[in-house]
C-alpha positions, 0 to 999 in steps of 0.5 A, a space after each residue: 494527446 492520448 496518455 496511458 498510464 502504468 503505475 508500479 508498487 505500493 498504494 502511496 506511489 499510486 496516489 502520485 500517479 492519481 495526481 499526475 493524471 490529474 494534471 495531464 486532464 487538466 491540460 486537456 490530455 486524453 487519459 486512456 486504459 489501453 496502452 496499446 492506443 497511448 500516444 504517450 506512456 507514462 510509467 510511475 516506478 517503484 524503487 524499494 527492493 531488487 524485485 520492485 526494481 527489476 519489475 520496473 525496468 522489464 515493465 519500461 522495456 516493455 512499454 518501450 516497445 510500443 514505440 517501435 510497434 504500437 501508437 506511441 511516440 513519448 515514453 515517459 519515467 517517474 519515481 523512486 526508481 528514477 529518484 535513486 538511480 536517474 543517471 545509471 537509467 539515462 545511459 541504461 535505457 534511451 529508449 526513454 524520453 523522458 526521466 521524472 525523479 521525485 525531487 523535480 514534481 514540482 514543475 512535472 506538468 512542465 516536463 511532459 509538457 515541454 516534452 510533448 507539446 514542445 512549449 511551456 507557456 499555458 501550462 494550466 496545472 504543473 505540480 502534483 496537488 491532491 485536490 486535482 487527483 483522478 481516482 483509479 480504484 473504482 467508485 466507492 474505496 480511496 487512498 488518501 496520503 496524509 505524510 511523505 517520507 520517512 524519518 525511521 532510519 531502518 538499516 534496511 530501507 532505502 526509502 528515506 533515502 529516496 522520499 525524503 525525511 517525515 513529513 506531515 499534510 496538515 491536520 484541515 487539509 487532510 479533513 477538507 481532502 476527505 470531505 471532498 472525497 466523499 461528496 464524490 461517492 467515495 465511502 472507504 477511505 483508506 489513509 496512507 503513509 510511509 508510518 502513519 502513527 508517526 502523523 503529526 509528530 513533526 508539526 504539532 510535536 504530537 501524534 495526531 493519527 487518532 484524532 484525524 480518524 475520529 474526525 474523518 470517521 464522522 463525516 456524513 456519509 463515510 462507511 469505512 476508515 481504514 489506516 495502514 502502515 503503523 510501528 508498534 512502538 507507536 500504536 498508543 492506547 488512545 489509537 487502540 480505544 479509538 478504533 474499539 470505539 468506532 462503528 466506522 474504523 474498521 477493526 483491521 491492524 497492519 503493524 510491520 513488525 519485521 522480526 522478533 529477535 531482539 538481536 535482529 531488531 536492533 541491528 535493523 535499528 527497529 524501535 520495539 523489542 520483542 516483549 513491547 511487540 507481544 505485550 501490544 498484540 495480546 492488548 489489541 486483542 484483548 480490546 478489540 477480540 475482532 481485530 484484524 492483525 496482518 504484519 510483514 516478515 523479513 527472513 535472512 537479515 545479515 547476522 539472522 543466526 538459526 536461533 534468531 529465525 527459530 525464534 521467529 518460526 515459532 512466533 509465527 505458530 503463535 498465531 497472532 496474526 491473520 495476515 503475513 507477508 514474508 520477504 526474503 532480504 534484499 541488500 539496497 544500496 546506499 543503506 547501512 545493512 548493506 555494508 553489515 557482515 555476515 550476509 545470508 546465503 541466498 538458498 538460506 534465505 528461501 530455505 526460512 522463507 518457506 518454512 514461514 510461509 508454510 506455517 502462515 498458510 496453516 494459520 490462515 486456513 484454520 482462522 478462516 475455517 473459523 469464520 464459516 457460520 459468521 454472517 459479515 457486512 460485506 463491500 461488493 466490488 465487482 464480478 467473476 470473469 463467468 458473472 456467476 459470483 459477486 467479488 467482495 471484501 470485509 472489514 477484514 481484508 485491503 484491497 489488492 492485498 488480501 482475500 476476498 469474498 465470493 456469493 453467488 450472484 442471485 440479483 443483479 447491480 449490487 456492486 460498490 454497495 455493502 450487504 449482508 453475507 454468512 460465510 459458507 465455505 473458504 477457498 485458499 486465503 478466501 471466502 465464499 459466502 452467500 447473501 442474508 435477505 433479511 439482515 
């Protein structure tokens, strides 16, 4: 049958979607990009925060319309939202033919086949397998999931209740997958987990992220290696030196600190203090001056006083971070923070969010201006609609989340290659440059 996929949420969810596509291809179904033509639509949902849940529900309802107006015969929903609210969803969304929670991923192929073919036998692949992934992120860049779940137990976060405790993949299995990805032509590999810095502790008694980065960066044919979601308390001197001393590991640290007020950090059950966070950021900048720092913050956490918020705002103004995302606290079912007193009024959250974003945007613009005249190696990924400009990324930007660089198209067929570019101007969060011919 013709199967179309919609993947919502984070890159970790996307890997699950890619493995599910692999199952469907292995079982002789045709994967198509246009859901309007699909006979089966499979939606992989996110259930992390309220806005993600609402997006998932809206998407399900939108896709359900194709059962009436289009060619869709079966609608399947999987992922985090299903894991959290399976019974509620069954009552709320009778349009859905099959819900697959995460705990049933070990028989996901069987469930899909039973629904759309009315038989269980002769299923060539049933459970999610990394080796059967069908990459959906182009020909050059791909994600590599190194662990499942999370054991940090931040009081605002539902991930441990959805995905379970932190479970690292075997070191050799990850390296083997990385080698296979490079053989297939992928030159940028992005290591992901809910907390990459905890990789290996459950299996080997210590973090092996630095070692893993070293081994993968030495694979012949690889160009860039990145790691995302590095919690500040677990970023070691060894990890910093590993990034510093490698030509292939991007000088990019994604460090979700969430707040800087010690009282708020304590209520969040975060493991770092404000002093430790500032010392870490200063160390990274001292050791790797051209390192790019990214973070995410939460405003309006229960009990966040005006003083707490002002500390955070002043900290942001110190301009440690090149990239910064801000979330308004979302009260999530079943989390300890849901029961905390002194919940912050929504209008206060909006005002605090706006203040942080205003400062962050000014900082971002100033940091981008400082890059005018600099030369960078740029991965060309695609072109603008009018075909006048290439769209690329430097080591300073991750896919989808960060900015891009626009380069006038002076020659054809440069996509999926690296070229040298000189920055000539900026536009909002993006750079504009020109190709350096004799670099």
